[in-house]
VOPAGU-2260 file (C-alpha; in pm, 1 decimal, decimal comma):
REM VOPAGU-2260
SITE   aa  ch    i         X         Y         Z
SITE  MET   A    0    -358,8    1097,3   -2156,9
SITE  GLY   A    1    -417,5     773,6   -1966,3
SITE  SER   A    2    -716,5     665,1   -1765,0
SITE  VAL   A    3    -741,7     731,8   -1392,5
SITE  LEU   A    4   -1002,1     459,6   -1337,8
SITE  PRO   A    5    -885,0     175,5   -1111,5
SITE  GLU   A    6   -1032,2     -89,2   -1342,5
SITE  ASP   A    7    -806,2      35,7   -1624,9
SITE  SER   A    8    -489,1     -16,0   -1423,0
SITE  LEU   A    9    -259,9    -316,7   -1462,0
SITE  TYR   A   10    -192,6    -298,4   -1090,2
SITE  ARG   A   11    -410,7    -511,9    -866,0
SITE  ASN   A   12    -408,0    -509,8    -488,8
SITE  PRO   A   13    -311,0    -734,2    -328,7
SITE  VAL   A   14     -26,0    -816,8    -563,8
SITE  TRP   A   15       3,2   -1162,3    -403,3
SITE  GLU   A   16    -275,5   -1398,9    -309,1
SITE  PRO   A   17    -347,0   -1529,4     -57,7
SITE  ASP   A   18    -137,1   -1300,7     165,7
SITE  LEU   A   19     213,1   -1173,8     239,4
SITE  SER   A   20     198,3   -1005,7     579,8
SITE  TYR   A   21     460,0    -754,3     696,0
SITE  PRO   A   22     681,2    -799,4     389,2
SITE  SER   A   23    1025,7    -667,1     317,0
SITE  VAL   A   24    1129,1    -623,2     -48,5
SITE  TYR   A   25    1483,6    -627,0    -182,8
SITE  SER   A   26    1605,0    -530,0    -530,9
SITE  ALA   A   27    1873,7    -778,3    -634,1
SITE  ALA   A   28    2075,3    -813,7    -954,2
SITE  VAL   A   29    1840,9   -1098,4   -1056,5
SITE  GLY   A   30    1505,6    -930,7    -978,2
SITE  TYR   A   31    1307,9    -848,7    -667,1
SITE  PHE   A   32    1252,2   -1063,5    -361,1
SITE  ALA   A   33     993,7   -1025,2     -86,8
SITE  ILE   A   34     995,2   -1206,4     246,7
SITE  GLY   A   35     690,4   -1197,8     472,0
SITE  ALA   A   36     576,6   -1307,7     814,9
SITE  ASP   A   37     475,8   -1668,2     886,9
SITE  ASN   A   38     137,6   -1753,9     749,0
SITE  GLU   A   39    -104,2   -2041,6     727,2
SITE  TRP   A   40    -255,4   -1982,9     384,1
SITE  SER   A   41    -499,3   -2270,9     425,1
SITE  PRO   A   42    -539,9   -2551,9     679,5
SITE  GLY   A   43    -208,6   -2737,8     687,0
SITE  LEU   A   44     -37,8   -2506,8     435,1
SITE  PHE   A   45     205,0   -2315,4     656,6
SITE  TYR   A   46     511,5   -2120,3     546,9
SITE  THR   A   47     798,2   -2003,9     768,3
SITE  ALA   A   48     869,6   -1657,9     625,9
SITE  PRO   A   49     759,4   -1718,6     264,8
SITE  VAL   A   50     987,6   -1582,6      -9,3
SITE  LEU   A   51     844,0   -1445,8    -334,1
SITE  GLY   A   52    1030,8   -1344,5    -648,7
SITE  SER   A   53     940,3   -1096,8    -924,1
SITE  ASN   A   54    1096,7    -929,6   -1225,3
SITE  ASP   A   55     854,9    -634,6   -1232,6
SITE  LEU   A   56     710,3    -588,8    -878,6
SITE  MET   A   57     368,0    -682,8   -1020,3
SITE  ASN   A   58     386,0   -1054,9   -1092,0
SITE  TRP   A   59     513,9   -1262,5    -800,3
SITE  LYS   A   60     595,0   -1633,4    -768,0
SITE  LEU   A   61     655,0   -1832,8    -453,6
SITE  ARG   A   62    1026,7   -1920,3    -433,8
SITE  GLY   A   63    1027,3   -2101,9    -100,6
SITE  GLN   A   64    1082,2   -2015,3     263,6
SITE  ALA   A   65    1346,5   -1793,0     422,1
SITE  PHE   A   66    1431,7   -2066,0     675,4
SITE  VAL   A   67    1432,9   -2440,9     610,9
SITE  THR   A   68    1318,7   -2489,2     971,3
SITE  LYS   A   69    1167,0   -2234,8    1206,7
SITE  PRO   A   70    1421,4   -2067,0    1435,5
SITE  SER   A   71    1420,4   -2263,5    1760,8
SITE  TRP   A   72    1477,7   -1989,5    2018,2
SITE  SER   A   73    1103,9   -1924,4    2059,3
SITE  ASP   A   74     787,3   -2123,8    2004,9
SITE  LYS   A   75     617,6   -1817,3    1852,8
SITE  LYS   A   76     581,7   -1758,7    1481,3
SITE  ILE   A   77     777,6   -1501,2    1281,8
SITE  THR   A   78     559,5   -1192,8    1305,7
SITE  SER   A   79     768,2    -943,1    1110,8
SITE  ILE   A   80    1073,2    -918,7     890,3
SITE  SER   A   81    1307,6    -619,3     893,9
SITE  ALA   A   82    1215,1    -313,1     692,5
SITE  GLY   A   83    1490,9    -403,4     449,7
SITE  PHE   A   84    1766,5    -643,3     367,9
SITE  ALA   A   85    2131,6    -575,2     429,7
SITE  LYS   A   86    2399,8    -700,3     194,1
SITE  THR   A   87    2763,6    -693,8     298,2
SITE  LYS   A   88    3050,9    -865,9     118,3
SITE  GLY   A   89    2821,4   -1102,7     -72,0
SITE  THR   A   90    2604,3   -1201,7     225,4
SITE  TYR   A   91    2239,0   -1101,8     268,9
SITE  TYR   A   92    2104,2   -1041,4     619,2
SITE  ILE   A   93    1747,7   -1025,5     746,7
SITE  PHE   A   94    1627,1    -933,6    1092,9
SITE  TYR   A   95    1300,8   -1074,0    1224,4
SITE  THR   A   96    1086,4   -1104,8    1535,2
SITE  LEU   A   97     938,3   -1420,2    1684,7
SITE  GLY   A   98     622,1   -1296,2    1850,7
SITE  GLU   A   99     733,3   -1030,0    2096,0
SITE  ASP   A  100    1010,4   -1244,7    2249,3
SITE  GLY   A  101    1303,3   -1091,0    2068,4
SITE  ILE   A  102    1480,4   -1001,0    1746,6
SITE  GLY   A  103    1681,6   -1257,5    1553,1
SITE  MET   A  104    1906,7   -1248,8    1248,6
SITE  GLY   A  105    1950,2   -1473,8     947,0
SITE  ALA   A  106    2215,7   -1474,8     673,1
SITE  SER   A  107    2232,2   -1619,1     321,7
SITE  LYS   A  108    2452,7   -1601,6      13,4
SITE  ALA   A  109    2138,4   -1560,5    -203,5
SITE  PRO   A  110    1859,9   -1301,6    -161,8
SITE  GLN   A  111    1594,1   -1574,2    -177,7
SITE  GLY   A  112    1762,2   -1781,1      92,1
SITE  PRO   A  113    1759,1   -2019,0     254,4
SITE  PHE   A  114    1883,9   -1813,7     548,8
SITE  THR   A  115    2091,4   -1957,2     831,4
SITE  ASP   A  116    1950,1   -1851,7    1166,4
SITE  TYR   A  117    2202,5   -1687,7    1399,0
SITE  GLY   A  118    1961,9   -1678,7    1689,7
SITE  MET   A  119    1829,8   -1406,6    1913,6
SITE  LEU   A  120    2018,6   -1075,7    1911,3
SITE  ILE   A  121    1782,0    -884,8    2139,6
SITE  ASN   A  122    1585,7   -1058,6    2414,8
SITE  ALA   A  123    1283,5    -858,1    2530,1
SITE  SER   A  124    1278,4   -1024,7    2872,9
SITE  THR   A  125    1637,9    -924,1    2957,4
SITE  THR   A  126    1610,0    -562,6    2843,6
SITE  ALA   A  127    1396,7    -269,8    2949,4
SITE  LEU   A  128    1174,5    -341,2    2648,2
SITE  SER   A  129     824,5    -470,0    2708,3
SITE  GLN   A  130     813,0    -612,3    2357,6
SITE  THR   A  131    1014,0    -628,7    2037,5
SITE  THR   A  132     838,2    -581,9    1706,1
SITE  ASN   A  133     915,4    -452,9    1357,7
SITE  PRO   A  134    1295,6    -468,6    1358,4
SITE  LEU   A  135    1487,2    -203,3    1168,5
SITE  PHE   A  136    1859,2    -189,7    1110,6
SITE  PHE   A  137    2095,8      86,1    1007,0
SITE  SER   A  138    2413,4      51,1     803,5
SITE  VAL   A  139    2702,9     266,8     917,2
SITE  TRP   A  140    3002,6     336,6     696,5
SITE  PHE   A  141    3326,0     482,6     824,8
């Protein structure tokens, strides 16, 4: 029987230092990828939706950023990435929020990006919504 003591576990929390806020994880044919919210990990070290890669969900390496440049439809930072990725016909999609201004979408041929920004899909100021946060999408098959 194994140990139940935390110090005997191979798992350490957090699994990524310094931080990966509001992440979304995707299992791809070539491993796992996680994309998180914008973060300034130290003064001047800022990532626009950092992308991490792993083969075992325990050991992660920085692979880059989801977007080469920050989406331009808002001056806010990316505060959350969708609760999952969508893959359709060889294209990966992510949904994200910029502050509370709206929900945008990005697409890429690779799970680690870079993602092409397709702009704002939902604008909080032109809907009955007071804010838009934590986007979630549903796939529907007919």
